C-alpha positions in Angstrom: 91.7 99.2 65.9 93.0 95.7 66.2 95.0 95.9 69.4 95.3 97.7 72.7 98.2 100.0 71.5 96.1 101.3 68.6 93.1 101.9 71.0 95.2 103.9 73.5 96.8 105.9 70.7 93.4 107.1 69.6 92.5 108.5 73.1 93.4 111.9 74.5 96.7 111.9 76.4 95.1 112.6 79.8 92.5 109.8 79.3 95.1 107.3 78.3 97.2 108.2 81.3 94.2 107.8 83.6 93.5 104.4 82.3 97.1 103.2 82.7 97.2 104.6 86.2 94.0 102.7 87.1 95.3 99.3 86.4 97.7 97.1 88.4 99.1 93.8 87.2 101.4 91.3 89.0 104.5 90.2 87.2 104.4 87.2 84.9 101.7 85.8 82.6 98.4 84.3 83.8 99.7 80.8 84.2 102.7 81.9 86.3 100.3 84.0 88.5 98.0 81.0 88.9 100.9 78.8 89.9 102.1 81.3 92.5 98.6 81.5 94.0 98.4 77.7 94.2 101.7 77.5 96.0 100.7 80.2 98.4 97.4 78.3 99.2 99.2 75.1 99.8 101.8 76.8 102.0 98.9 78.3 104.1 97.2 74.9 104.3 100.5 73.3 105.5 101.0 76.0 108.1 97.5 75.6 109.4 97.9 71.8 109.8 101.5 71.8 111.0 100.6 71.2 114.6 97.5 69.0 114.0 97.4 65.3 114.7 95.7 63.2 111.9 92.9 62.4 114.3 92.1 66.2 114.5 91.2 66.2 110.8 88.3 64.8 108.9 88.8 61.5 107.2 89.3 62.6 103.6 90.6 59.5 101.9 89.9 55.8 102.3 91.6 52.9 100.4 88.2 51.2 100.0 85.9 52.3 97.2 82.3 51.4 98.1 80.9 52.7 94.9 77.6 53.2 96.7 76.7 49.6 95.7 74.9 47.3 98.1 75.1 43.6 97.1 72.5 41.5 98.8 74.5 38.4 98.1 77.6 39.3 100.2 78.4 40.7 103.6 74.8 40.9 104.8 74.2 43.7 102.2 76.7 46.1 103.8 78.6 48.3 101.4 82.4 47.8 101.4 83.4 50.9 103.4 86.3 51.7 105.7 85.4 53.4 108.9 87.7 55.0 111.6 86.9 54.9 115.3 87.7 57.5 118.0 91.2 56.2 118.5 92.1 56.5 114.8 91.7 52.8 114.1 90.4 52.1 110.6 88.8 48.9 109.5 86.5 47.6 106.8 83.1 48.1 108.4 81.6 44.6 107.8 84.7 42.5 108.6 85.8 44.7 111.5 82.6 45.7 113.2 79.7 43.5 112.1 80.8 40.0 111.1 80.2 37.4 113.8 79.1 40.1 116.3 75.9 41.2 118.1 75.7 44.9 117.6 73.7 48.0 118.4 74.2 51.1 116.3 72.8 54.5 115.5 73.6 57.5 113.4 74.4 60.8 115.0 76.0 64.3 114.7 78.0 66.0 117.4 76.5 69.3 116.3 73.0 67.9 116.8 73.5 66.3 120.2 72.5 69.5 121.9 68.9 69.4 120.6 68.7 65.7 119.7 70.8 63.7 122.2 70.5 60.3 120.7 74.0 59.3 121.6 73.6 60.5 125.2 70.4 58.4 125.4 72.4 55.4 124.2 74.7 55.8 127.1 71.8 54.8 129.3 71.2 51.7 127.3 75.0 50.9 127.5 74.8 51.2 131.2 71.9 48.8 131.3 73.9 46.3 129.2 76.8 46.6 131.7 79.7 44.2 131.2 78.0 42.7 128.1 79.3 45.7 126.1 82.7 44.7 124.5 82.1 41.1 125.2 78.6 40.0 124.1 77.5 43.1 122.2 79.3 46.0 120.5 77.9 49.5 120.1 78.5 51.9 117.2 77.8 55.6 117.0 78.2 56.6 113.3 78.6 60.2 112.2 76.2 61.8 109.8 78.6 64.8 109.6 82.1 63.4 109.1 83.5 66.7 107.9 83.0 68.1 111.4 83.1 64.9 113.5 86.8 64.1 113.4 88.2 61.1 115.4 89.5 63.5 118.0 86.1 65.2 118.6 84.4 61.8 118.7 87.0 60.7 121.3 86.3 63.7 123.4 82.6 63.0 123.4 83.1 59.3 124.1 85.2 60.3 127.1 82.5 62.7 128.2 79.9 59.9 128.1 82.3 57.4 129.8 82.1 55.1 126.9 83.4 51.6 127.8 85.6 49.4 125.6 83.4 48.0 122.9 81.6 51.3 122.2 83.0 52.7 119.0 82.4 56.2 117.7 82.9 55.9 113.9 83.5 58.4 111.2 84.7 58.2 107.6 84.4 60.0 104.3 81.1 61.7 103.6 80.3 59.1 100.9 81.1 56.1 103.1 79.0 57.5 106.0 76.1 58.1 103.6 76.4 54.6 102.1 76.1 53.1 105.6 73.1 55.2 106.4 71.4 54.3 103.2 72.0 50.6 103.9 70.1 50.9 107.2 67.4 53.4 106.4 67.0 52.8 102.6 66.0 56.5 102.3 68.3 59.0 100.7 67.2 61.9 102.9 68.2 60.0 106.0 71.9 59.9 104.9 72.2 63.7 105.5 73.0 65.7 108.6 70.4 68.0 109.9 67.9 68.6 112.7 65.7 65.6 113.6 62.8 64.9 115.8 62.6 61.2 115.4 65.1 58.4 114.7 65.7 54.7 115.4 68.5 52.6 116.8 69.4 49.4 115.0 70.5 46.1 116.6 71.3 42.8 115.1 73.3 39.6 114.9 76.0 39.7 112.2 76.3 35.9 112.2 72.6 35.2 111.6 71.8 38.3 109.5 69.0 39.1 111.9 68.2 42.8 112.4 65.7 44.9 114.3 65.2 48.5 115.5 63.6 50.5 118.2 62.9 54.2 118.7 65.7 56.4 120.0 63.7 57.5 123.1 62.7 54.0 124.2 63.2 53.1 127.9 66.8 52.0 128.4 65.9 48.7 130.1 63.5 47.8 127.3 66.1 48.6 124.7 68.8 46.5 126.5 66.3 43.6 126.7 65.6 43.8 123.0 69.3 43.6 122.2 69.6 40.4 124.2 66.9 38.8 121.9 69.5 38.5 119.1 72.3 37.2 121.3 73.3 33.5 121.0 71.5 31.2 123.4 72.3 27.7 124.6 71.1 25.0 122.4 67.7 23.6 123.6 67.8 20.2 125.3 66.2 17.2 123.7 62.4 17.6 123.8 62.6 21.2 124.8 60.6 23.7 122.7 62.8 25.8 120.4 62.5 29.5 121.1 63.3 32.1 118.5 64.8 35.5 119.5 64.6 38.9 117.8 61.9 41.0 116.3 58.4 39.6 115.6 57.7 37.5 112.6 56.1 39.6 110.0 52.5 38.3 110.1 49.6 40.7 110.1 47.4 38.1 111.8 49.9 37.5 114.7 49.2 39.9 117.6 52.5 39.1 119.4 55.1 41.9 119.3 58.0 39.6 119.8 59.3 36.1 119.1 60.0 34.9 122.6 57.0 32.5 122.4 57.6 31.2 118.9 
């Protein structure tokens, strides 16, 4: 029995009829049926997104390919990624958000804010910084869950927190968000969304390449004061002792926890 016709011919009439009745096939060959299924899926996707603004959808494609590579010789070791803020504005992260700026930034997830409100805590720090935000320092809340955290959702949360101009809520492709997280944490597990109990906030001076961090639950006034350590200061007068700002010098024998007296 080399084919289906011979096989059916060898069965009793009732059995053959029962088998035939039990099968249902759509018209056309397998390729034609696959094409029809693909067209139907695309039509359904178009119908679903017909009334959606681009900011309501995740950032699925960026023109910049980071390649997950961090080059310590360029751009203060930041990967070349494009990020989009809550208004839908996309810029290369280093050139648009870091270069020649004093910044404070952290990683967050809108889904996690209920049990780990790191961004809501940063609103207290922003309030302490006052009118410095958007002028002397820029604040970035970067999504760990970009497939959920669309620009529109980020904008809604920014409005809820009363975010001033200069506080950007950033999202991008999953790879780009993960590349940025790895740049700051240097640990692969920190690039993923998920429940957390501890985290840090980063601050730095993009012109000087000077970076520090503090725990997310620090007192707001203490956090704001630390950010000012990396802000540009007036040049010292002749004969005046030079003071360095920023995190402490790494010296196990030095008991000071800052550089304000260096």
